[in-house]
C-alpha positions in Angstrom: 4.7 26.5 12.9 5.5 22.8 13.4 6.1 21.4 16.8 9.5 19.6 17.0 9.6 16.0 18.3 12.8 14.5 19.6 12.5 10.9 18.3 10.2 8.8 16.3 8.5 6.1 18.4 8.6 2.3 17.8 5.3 0.6 17.0 5.7 -1.4 20.3 5.8 1.9 22.2 2.4 3.1 21.1 0.0 1.9 23.8 -3.3 3.4 25.0 -3.1 6.2 22.5 -5.7 7.8 20.3 -4.4 7.3 16.8 -5.7 8.7 13.5 -4.8 6.7 10.4 -5.4 6.9 6.7 -4.2 4.9 3.6 -3.7 6.1 0.1 -6.4 5.1 -2.5 -4.2 3.6 -5.1 -5.6 0.1 -5.5 -6.0 -1.8 -2.3 -2.4 -2.6 -1.5 -2.1 0.2 1.0 -5.2 -1.1 2.8 -3.9 -4.7 2.7 -0.6 -3.9 4.2 -2.1 -1.7 7.0 -4.2 -4.6 8.3 -1.3 -6.3 10.3 -0.1 -2.9 11.5 -3.6 -1.8 12.8 -4.1 -5.2 14.4 -0.9 -4.8 16.4 -1.8 -1.3 17.4 -5.3 -2.4 18.6 -3.8 -5.3 20.5 -1.7 -2.8 22.3 -4.8 -1.0 23.6 -4.8 1.9 21.2 -8.0 3.5 20.0 -7.8 3.7 16.2 -9.8 6.2 14.1 -9.6 5.3 10.5 -10.3 8.0 7.8 -11.2 6.2 4.6 -13.6 5.8 1.7 -16.6 3.4 1.8 -14.7 0.7 -0.1 -11.8 0.8 2.2 -14.1 0.7 5.2 -15.9 -2.4 3.9 -12.5 -4.2 3.8 -11.4 -3.1 7.2 -14.7 -4.3 8.7 -13.8 -7.8 7.7 -10.9 -7.7 10.2 -11.8 -5.2 12.9 -14.9 -4.7 15.0 -13.6 -1.9 17.2 -12.3 0.8 14.9 -13.9 4.2 14.5 -14.5 5.2 10.9 -14.5 8.7 9.4 -15.3 9.4 5.7 -12.4 10.8 3.7 -12.2 11.9 0.1 -9.9 10.2 -2.4 -7.0 11.7 -4.2 -8.3 12.1 -7.7 -5.8 10.1 -9.7 -6.4 9.7 -13.4 -5.9 6.0 -14.5 -5.8 4.9 -18.1 -6.6 1.4 -19.5 -3.3 1.4 -21.3 -1.3 1.7 -18.1 0.2 4.5 -16.0 1.0 7.6 -18.1 3.0 10.6 -16.8 0.9 13.2 -18.7 -2.2 11.8 -17.0 -0.5 12.4 -13.6 0.5 15.9 -14.7 -3.0 16.7 -15.7 -4.2 15.6 -12.3 -1.7 17.7 -10.3 -4.1 20.8 -9.7 -6.9 18.5 -8.3 -4.3 16.5 -6.3 -3.1 19.7 -4.6 -6.7 20.8 -4.0 -7.3 17.5 -2.2 -4.0 18.0 -0.3 -5.2 21.3 1.0 -8.6 19.9 1.9 -7.0 17.0 3.7 -5.0 19.2 6.0 -8.1 21.1 7.1 -9.9 17.8 7.5 -7.2 16.5 9.8 -7.3 19.6 11.9 -11.0 19.1 12.5 -10.6 15.4 13.4 -7.7 16.1 15.7 -9.8 18.6 17.6 -12.9 16.4 17.7 -11.2 13.2 18.6 -8.4 14.4 20.8 -5.8 12.7 18.7 -2.4 11.8 20.1 -0.6 10.6 16.9 -1.3 10.6 13.2 -0.2 7.8 10.8 -0.4 8.4 7.1 0.2 5.6 4.6 1.6 7.7 1.8 -1.0 10.5 2.0 1.1 13.7 1.9 -1.6 16.0 3.4 -2.6 13.7 6.2 -0.6 15.4 9.0 -0.9 18.1 11.7 1.8 20.6 12.7 1.2 20.2 16.4 0.5 16.4 16.6 3.2 13.9 15.9 2.6 12.8 12.3 4.4 9.7 10.8 4.6 9.0 7.1 4.4 5.3 6.2 5.9 4.2 2.9 8.3 1.9 1.1 9.1 4.6 -1.4 11.4 6.9 0.5 13.0 7.5 -2.8 10.9 7.4 -6.0 12.3 5.4 -9.0 11.7 8.2 -11.4 14.1 8.9 -14.4 16.4 11.8 -14.3 13.8 14.1 -15.9 11.5 13.4 -13.0 13.7 15.4 -10.6 10.9 17.9 -9.9 8.6 15.1 -8.8 11.4 13.6 -6.6 12.1 17.0 -5.0 8.4 17.5 -4.4 8.1 14.0 -2.8 11.1 14.7 -0.5 9.7 18.1 0.5 6.3 16.8 1.4 7.7 13.7 3.2 9.9 16.0 5.3 6.8 17.9 6.5 6.2 14.9 8.7 8.1 14.3 12.0 9.3 10.9 10.9 8.9 7.9 8.6 8.0 4.3 9.2 9.5 2.3 6.3 7.5 -0.8 5.1 10.5 -3.0 4.5 13.0 -5.1 6.3 16.3 -3.4 7.0 18.2 -6.6 6.2 16.0 -8.1 3.3 15.3 -4.8 1.6 12.6 -6.1 -0.7 12.1 -2.6 -2.0 15.8 -2.2 -2.8 17.0 1.4 -3.2 13.5 2.7 -2.8 13.5 2.0 0.9 16.8 3.6 1.7 16.4 5.7 4.8 15.5 9.3 4.1 17.0 12.3 5.9 14.4 12.4 8.6 13.9 10.2 11.7 13.0 6.7 10.3 12.4 3.2 11.4 11.9 0.0 9.4 8.6 -1.8 10.1 9.6 -5.1 8.4 7.5 -6.6 5.6 3.9 -6.1 6.5 1.6 -8.9 5.5 -1.6 -10.4 7.0 -0.4 -13.9 6.1 1.4 -15.4 9.1 0.8 -19.1 8.8 0.4 -20.2 5.2 -0.5 -23.8 4.3 2.4 -26.2 3.6 0.1 -28.3 1.3 0.1 -25.9 -1.7 -2.2 -26.4 -4.7 -3.9 -24.4 -7.4 -3.4 -21.1 -9.1 -5.0 -17.8 -8.1 -5.2 -14.7 -10.4 -5.2 -11.6 -8.3 -6.6 -8.4 -9.9 -4.5 -6.0 -7.9 -3.9 -2.3 -8.5 -6.3 0.2 -9.9 -9.2 -1.5 -11.8 -8.5 0.4 -15.0 -5.3 -1.6 -15.3 -6.9 -5.0 -14.9 -7.6 -5.7 -18.7 -3.8 -5.4 -19.2 -3.1 -8.2 -16.7 -5.9 -10.4 -18.1 -4.7 -10.0 -21.7 -1.1 -10.7 -20.8 -2.0 -14.0 -19.1 -4.9 -14.9 -21.4 -3.4 -18.3 -22.3 -3.1 -19.3 -18.6 -6.4 -17.9 -17.4 -8.6 -20.8 -18.5 -6.5 -23.0 -16.1 -6.6 -20.8 -13.0 -8.7 -22.1 -10.1 -10.2 -18.7 -9.1 -9.8 -15.0 -9.5 -9.6 -12.6 -6.6 -11.5 -9.6 -8.0 -14.0 -9.5 -10.8 -14.0 -8.5 -14.5 -16.1 -9.1 -17.5 -13.1 -10.5 -19.4 -12.8 -13.5 -17.1 -14.3 -16.6 -18.8 -17.5 -18.0 -17.4 -17.1 -20.9 -14.9 -14.0 -19.4 -13.2 -15.0 -18.3 -9.6 -14.5 -14.6 -9.1 -14.0 -13.8 -5.4 -14.6 -10.4 -3.8 -14.9 -11.4 -0.1 -11.5 -10.7 1.5 -11.8 -13.3 4.2 -12.5 -16.0 1.6 -9.8 -14.7 -0.6 -7.3 -14.9 2.2 -8.1 -18.6 2.7 -7.6 -19.3 -1.0 -4.3 -17.4 -1.0 -3.0 -19.3 2.1 -3.3 -22.5 0.1 -2.3 -21.3 -3.3 0.7 -22.8 -5.1 0.9 -20.1 -7.7 -0.2 -16.4 -7.7 -0.5 -14.4 -10.9 -0.7 -10.6 -10.5 0.8 -7.2 -11.2 4.2 -6.6 -9.6 2.8 -4.5 -6.7 4.9 -4.1 -3.6 2.1 -5.1 -1.2 1.6 -8.3 -3.2 5.3 -8.9 -3.2 5.3 -8.8 0.6 2.3 -11.2 0.7 3.9 -13.6 -1.7 7.1 -13.6 0.4 4.9 -14.5 3.4 2.9 -17.1 1.5 6.0 -18.8 0.1 4.4 -19.6 -3.2 5.3 -19.2 -6.8 4.7 -15.7 -8.2 4.1 -14.9 -11.8 3.8 -11.2 -12.4 4.2 -8.3 -14.8 4.8 -4.6 -14.1 2.0 -2.1 -14.9 3.1 -0.4 -18.1 4.6 3.0 -17.4 4.7 2.5 -13.6 8.4 3.1 -12.8 8.1 1.5 -9.3 6.8 -1.8 -10.6 9.3 -2.0 -13.4 12.1 -1.5 -10.7 10.5 -4.2 -8.4 10.2 -6.6 -11.3 13.9 -6.0 -12.1 14.8 -6.7 -8.5 12.7 -9.9 -8.5 14.5 -11.1 -11.6 17.9 -10.4 -10.1 17.0 -12.3 -6.9 15.7 -15.3 -8.8 19.0 -15.3 -10.8 21.0 -15.3 -7.6 21.9 -11.6 -7.7 20.6 -8.6 -5.9 21.1 -4.9 -6.5 20.4 -2.6 -3.5 
């Protein structure tokens, strides 16, 4: 039986607490957007225990020296080099639910071992506990699925409502995620646009290609911009299709410096990248991942904004 909590806390109210956190393993966008949130929470004197895979941990260690890390298994998504395909997702549902069940047992163990006060889950449905305040972090309170995806939408709402509240990664006024970030029918608060880029350079120069999203999709991005790639100054990420002579950067700290000075960013239309580009105030050339409804919607929103229109 779930314990009822009267209200969802503000980020600023969390001080000197023991917080358990985990981010979804869908590309590195969830990790990237959590960095400014975790920094704020650590600055407020909280002890943060991060459950993650080894790749996520390596990234967090670039920014934090005082986090506690616990190994956590990935959700076994199936990615295809031709883009996101619904039947690949459907095939993965049994293993996704298996991980969901495992995750709930895992959280119960960590809560007991680490005396956790509050749980923060960046879009991991099973990362919660019935007797510890558990907050779901997302920008997709409502999934942009077509009408025939109503079962997925209903499942999303049900699992999200298992949490005591929701922190929405968007600005209540700007609404970069449009209709996706409309408040759900559970206690919710907007976090604003989370980005680790606070003071971008005013002297912009150069073009950076960012290989964002799952690595299986990267050839699609490279092939789409193949005419422009010989002129880019560097690539954040690495792939064998990148021509020799173009620097391929995997160090996040170095990549951050390059992005701070970039005049143009080329990437997929991921939401975390959208928030970074808004903070960087640079030109953004992007495409949606084929078959990924969220990115097609965000790309449409971007086009409307650039044309002087906006649909909420």
